[in-house]
N, C-alpha and C positions, 0 to 999 in steps of 0.2 A: 496396510492401504495409508497415504498422508490426510493427514488435515489440514488445514489451516482457518486458527483462532484470529478475529480482529478485537480489539479492544482501545479504549481509547472516545469511546465517538461520544458527544456533549451538547449542551448549546451555549455556546459564548457570542460577545456582542464583538459588534464591527473595534475589530485593530487586535482582539483580542489573540492565544492561541489555546492549541490543541497538540499534542504527542498521538498520536496514534501508534497501534504499533498493532505487530498478526505473530503468530508464533508457529509454525511448523512442527509434527508431530510425524509419527509411523515412523515407516521402511526409506529409511532417506541416503542414499551415499554422495550427494549433489546437491547444495543446489544454485542452478545456474542464475539464473535471472529472479528476480521478488520488484516489484511492483507492488503499482496501487490505479487504481481505472476509479471511477465517480459516477455514477446518474442519477442526474434531478427528473423530478416529476414528469414526464413528457419531453422528454430528454435523449436523445444515446447516447450509451453507456461507454464514457471518454478516457482516453489516458490524463491518466495523473502525475510520475513519474516509475520508474526503472529503474532499476540497479545491477547488473550482472555480479558473479564472486571474480570478474581482475579488473571491477573499480570503475568503469564505465555506468555514468547515471545521463542517461533524459529526462527533463523535462517540459512537460506543455508548455507558452509562451505561458497561459495567465497565469503559472503561477510560478514562476521564474524571480527566481533573487528573495519569494517570502516562502519554502518554503526547502525542506533540505530531506532525502530517501539515506538512510543507512544501516547497516544491518550490524547484530550480532553473531556472527557464525557460531560460535561456541554452544551460542543459546538457538540456534538457527530459528534465529528475529528479524523481523522485519520492521525499522522505524520511518515512521512518515513523521517530521516535526513540521507545523503547521502555522507559520508564525501573521499577524499583520492578514487576518482571518475579513474580509469582503460579503457582502450578504448574498453572493455570484455563487462562493466558494460551497456552499449550501449540495445536500446531494449524502446518497447511501456513496462510502467508498466502499470500496473492494479490495480484499487487498490481492495478490496473483503474483503464485510459484510456477518456474521449471523444473520441475525436479525427476535427477534420478535417483532409483529407487534404488539401481546396481552398477556396478563402476562399470560392465559393458556394456548396459541399459541405456535408452533412446530415452528420450525427454519429452515430461509428458505434466502439463498442463493443467493449475489446479484454480482454485475458488474459496478465496472465503464467503462466509453466507454475507457480509455487509456489515460494519456500525453507521450509522447515522450521526454525522455531523449540520448541526442549524445556527445559521450567524445570524443575529439578531439587530438590526438598526435601532 
């Protein structure tokens, strides 16, 4: 089975940076899409950014120009570089991936357990 493990969360001041990593392990033929979602207390989970194996990216308007999503295919690891952080970025960030475990198989969605990002004023 596939497991996603996030790392890199923490506490930073406004204007600071954090780099989140999402390591996928297990039976993986192809990661079609890797992305990040976030959820603040009392709020709905929202999309932050996604990246397909073909290189297509999608960003929430609130993070455009500040966050960059990338991946290391050899390591099956997704990266979210977060710069110019604001207090409103405070949330639990969840890694998300759509993965084929066999070459002939369909895509299956996986979620990480989340990592806390706190941006102080």
